[in-house]
PLY file of the C-alpha trace (Angstrom):
ply
format ascii 1.0
element vertex 170
property float x
property float y
property float z
element edge 169
property int vertex1
property int vertex2
end_header
0.00 0.00 0.00
1.37 3.39 -0.97
1.13 6.32 1.38
2.13 9.93 1.36
5.18 9.05 3.46
6.63 7.62 0.25
7.29 11.08 -1.10
7.47 13.49 1.83
11.25 13.82 1.82
11.46 14.14 -1.96
8.77 16.84 -1.99
10.37 18.74 0.88
13.82 18.68 -0.73
12.43 19.67 -4.12
10.48 22.61 -2.66
13.43 23.75 -0.55
15.86 23.56 -3.49
13.38 25.37 -5.70
13.07 28.25 -3.24
16.73 28.60 -2.18
17.39 31.49 -4.61
14.07 33.25 -3.98
15.32 35.52 -1.21
18.02 37.11 -3.36
16.58 36.69 -6.88
15.71 40.41 -7.33
19.26 41.41 -6.36
20.76 38.74 -8.61
18.57 39.88 -11.50
19.35 43.56 -10.96
23.09 42.81 -11.09
22.76 40.88 -14.38
23.16 42.44 -17.81
20.05 44.31 -18.95
19.50 44.07 -22.72
16.29 46.11 -22.31
17.45 49.55 -21.11
14.01 50.99 -21.81
12.40 48.78 -19.14
12.12 50.16 -15.64
14.16 48.40 -13.00
11.08 47.20 -11.12
9.73 45.50 -14.24
13.13 44.08 -15.04
13.69 42.46 -11.65
10.20 40.97 -11.70
10.75 39.15 -15.02
12.07 35.90 -13.45
9.12 35.74 -11.05
6.67 36.55 -13.84
8.15 33.79 -16.00
8.00 31.34 -13.10
4.34 32.11 -12.35
3.38 32.11 -16.03
4.93 28.68 -16.43
2.98 27.35 -13.46
-0.28 28.66 -14.93
0.40 27.25 -18.39
1.77 23.84 -17.35
-0.58 23.00 -14.48
-3.40 21.66 -16.70
-1.01 19.07 -18.12
0.28 17.74 -14.80
-2.45 15.17 -14.13
-2.49 13.72 -17.67
1.31 13.44 -17.63
1.29 11.83 -14.18
-1.34 9.33 -15.33
0.58 8.59 -18.52
4.09 8.27 -17.04
3.25 7.71 -13.36
4.07 10.12 -10.55
7.38 8.45 -9.69
8.64 8.54 -13.26
7.47 12.13 -13.66
9.35 13.08 -10.49
12.52 11.39 -11.69
12.26 12.87 -15.19
11.71 16.31 -13.67
15.13 16.16 -12.06
16.86 16.65 -15.43
15.32 20.00 -16.44
15.51 21.18 -12.82
19.21 20.44 -12.69
19.77 22.07 -16.07
17.81 25.20 -15.11
19.69 25.67 -11.83
22.99 25.25 -13.66
21.77 27.75 -16.25
21.09 30.20 -13.41
24.62 29.66 -12.14
26.06 30.57 -15.55
23.47 33.24 -16.43
24.77 36.70 -17.22
21.65 38.45 -18.47
18.07 38.97 -17.37
16.55 36.92 -20.25
18.75 33.95 -19.32
17.62 34.19 -15.71
13.96 34.54 -16.73
14.20 31.57 -19.12
15.71 29.36 -16.41
13.00 30.39 -13.95
10.39 29.60 -16.62
11.73 26.04 -16.82
11.84 25.74 -13.03
8.24 26.98 -12.77
7.12 24.41 -15.33
8.78 21.58 -13.47
7.51 22.87 -10.12
3.94 22.71 -11.40
4.42 19.16 -12.69
6.10 17.87 -9.55
3.82 19.41 -6.94
0.64 18.46 -8.77
1.90 14.94 -9.49
2.64 14.53 -5.77
-0.77 15.89 -4.86
-2.46 13.50 -7.29
-0.41 10.65 -5.85
-1.69 11.50 -2.38
-5.29 11.71 -3.59
-5.08 8.49 -5.60
-3.32 6.38 -2.94
-4.93 7.50 0.28
-8.14 5.98 1.61
-11.00 8.45 1.52
-11.24 8.69 5.31
-7.54 9.69 5.58
-7.45 12.01 2.57
-7.94 15.27 4.50
-5.11 14.42 6.87
-2.82 13.36 4.04
-3.50 16.51 2.02
-2.83 18.54 5.15
0.51 16.77 5.52
1.18 17.41 1.83
0.61 21.14 2.34
2.74 21.14 5.47
5.65 19.45 3.74
5.38 21.64 0.64
5.16 24.93 2.51
7.75 23.79 5.02
10.16 23.24 2.14
9.26 26.60 0.62
9.82 28.54 3.85
12.95 26.63 4.84
14.43 26.98 1.36
13.78 30.71 1.20
15.26 31.39 4.62
18.22 29.08 4.11
18.89 30.53 0.65
19.38 34.01 2.04
21.84 32.77 4.64
23.72 30.63 2.11
23.89 33.51 -0.39
25.47 35.66 2.31
28.00 32.96 3.25
28.74 31.24 -0.08
27.79 33.83 -2.69
24.62 34.05 -4.70
25.77 32.00 -7.70
26.89 29.11 -5.51
23.38 28.76 -4.11
22.28 27.70 -7.61
24.84 24.89 -7.54
23.50 23.80 -4.18
19.95 23.93 -5.56
21.01 21.78 -8.49
22.58 19.25 -6.13
0 1
1 2
2 3
3 4
4 5
5 6
6 7
7 8
8 9
9 10
10 11
11 12
12 13
13 14
14 15
15 16
16 17
17 18
18 19
19 20
20 21
21 22
22 23
23 24
24 25
25 26
26 27
27 28
28 29
29 30
30 31
31 32
32 33
33 34
34 35
35 36
36 37
37 38
38 39
39 40
40 41
41 42
42 43
43 44
44 45
45 46
46 47
47 48
48 49
49 50
50 51
51 52
52 53
53 54
54 55
55 56
56 57
57 58
58 59
59 60
60 61
61 62
62 63
63 64
64 65
65 66
66 67
67 68
68 69
69 70
70 71
71 72
72 73
73 74
74 75
75 76
76 77
77 78
78 79
79 80
80 81
81 82
82 83
83 84
84 85
85 86
86 87
87 88
88 89
89 90
90 91
91 92
92 93
93 94
94 95
95 96
96 97
97 98
98 99
99 100
100 101
101 102
102 103
103 104
104 105
105 106
106 107
107 108
108 109
109 110
110 111
111 112
112 113
113 114
114 115
115 116
116 117
117 118
118 119
119 120
120 121
121 122
122 123
123 124
124 125
125 126
126 127
127 128
128 129
129 130
130 131
131 132
132 133
133 134
134 135
135 136
136 137
137 138
138 139
139 140
140 141
141 142
142 143
143 144
144 145
145 146
146 147
147 148
148 149
149 150
150 151
151 152
152 153
153 154
154 155
155 156
156 157
157 158
158 159
159 160
160 161
161 162
162 163
163 164
164 165
165 166
166 167
167 168
168 169
């Protein structure tokens, strides 16, 4: 019998790694090369977040069909490749479009992974335990988000901003 405990650690680590650079992303983006000098700085530094959120909105409808087709476990494992590539791309990024493109990929994968995990919980939990399991899912997900964001700021201060992307990739 499968339970939510099967994926709690993986979901927590994925959410934490995804959010490690969030605390310093506007500063990292502002320091990057701006090929759009006509854009205001506030719009420019919001481009990575806008790309991330746009990707989540556009990819979310495809998460359940992909999870049913490939299975949640396979989808999680396959998601590691673009996540790794996007975090490495952030490490090597020198311009705002490169940063925004990498965040777009990360947002896409985030939508697939979190919704595949949620569907796994729904599909593999008895009806009478579903509320509790979805509560645990939310706790693990948001725990990873908050821990990753806080830890990312500390690590950026100690290791440098670019090195946090390497840690996220790992």
